[in-house]
C-alpha positions as CSV (number, residue, x, y, z in Angstrom):
1,M,23.1,1.9,14.0
2,G,20.1,0.3,12.5
3,S,19.3,3.3,10.3
4,F,22.8,3.1,8.9
5,L,22.3,-0.5,7.9
6,F,18.9,0.2,6.5
7,G,20.3,3.1,4.5
8,A,23.0,0.9,3.1
9,L,20.5,-1.5,1.7
10,I,18.4,1.0,-0.3
11,N,20.1,3.3,-2.7
12,L,18.3,6.7,-2.6
13,N,20.8,8.5,-4.9
14,H,18.9,8.3,-8.1
15,P,16.2,10.5,-9.9
16,D,12.5,10.0,-9.2
17,H,10.3,8.1,-11.7
18,Y,7.2,10.0,-12.6
19,F,4.0,9.0,-14.5
20,Q,2.5,11.8,-16.7
21,W,-1.1,11.8,-17.8
22,H,-2.2,15.1,-19.5
23,F,-2.3,17.5,-16.5
24,L,-1.6,14.9,-13.8
25,G,1.9,13.9,-12.7
26,I,2.5,11.4,-9.8
27,S,5.7,9.7,-8.6
28,A,6.0,6.0,-8.8
29,A,6.3,5.6,-5.0
30,N,3.1,7.6,-4.4
31,A,1.3,5.7,-7.2
32,I,2.3,2.4,-5.3
33,V,1.0,3.7,-2.0
34,I,-2.3,4.7,-3.5
35,V,-2.7,1.4,-5.2
36,L,-1.9,-0.5,-1.9
37,M,-4.4,1.7,0.0
38,V,-7.2,1.1,-2.5
39,A,-6.5,-2.6,-2.5
40,T,-6.6,-2.6,1.4
41,F,-9.9,-0.7,1.3
42,V,-11.5,-3.2,-1.3
43,A,-10.3,-6.2,0.8
44,A,-11.8,-4.6,3.9
45,L,-15.2,-4.4,2.2
46,L,-15.2,-7.8,0.6
47,L,-13.7,-10.0,3.3
48,P,-16.1,-11.2,6.0
49,F,-15.5,-10.3,9.7
50,P,-13.7,-13.0,11.6
51,G,-16.5,-13.5,14.3
52,R,-19.5,-13.4,12.0
53,R,-19.5,-17.2,11.3
54,R,-19.3,-18.2,15.1
55,R,-22.2,-15.8,15.9
56,K,-24.4,-17.4,13.2
57,E,-23.7,-20.9,14.5
58,N,-24.6,-20.0,18.1
59,Q,-28.0,-18.8,17.2
């Protein structure tokens, strides 16, 4: 029942959108996933660990 409602909200009956650069062709959905993965990786590198501040205060 839940998948029926979810399918009604998103129309998948349309052609894909592709980005073309010379020899590289990628769908818009895959490009969005790649950008989100890279953003998550960069955030994981730049954001501090949650417990690091508490450990420094105790020492």
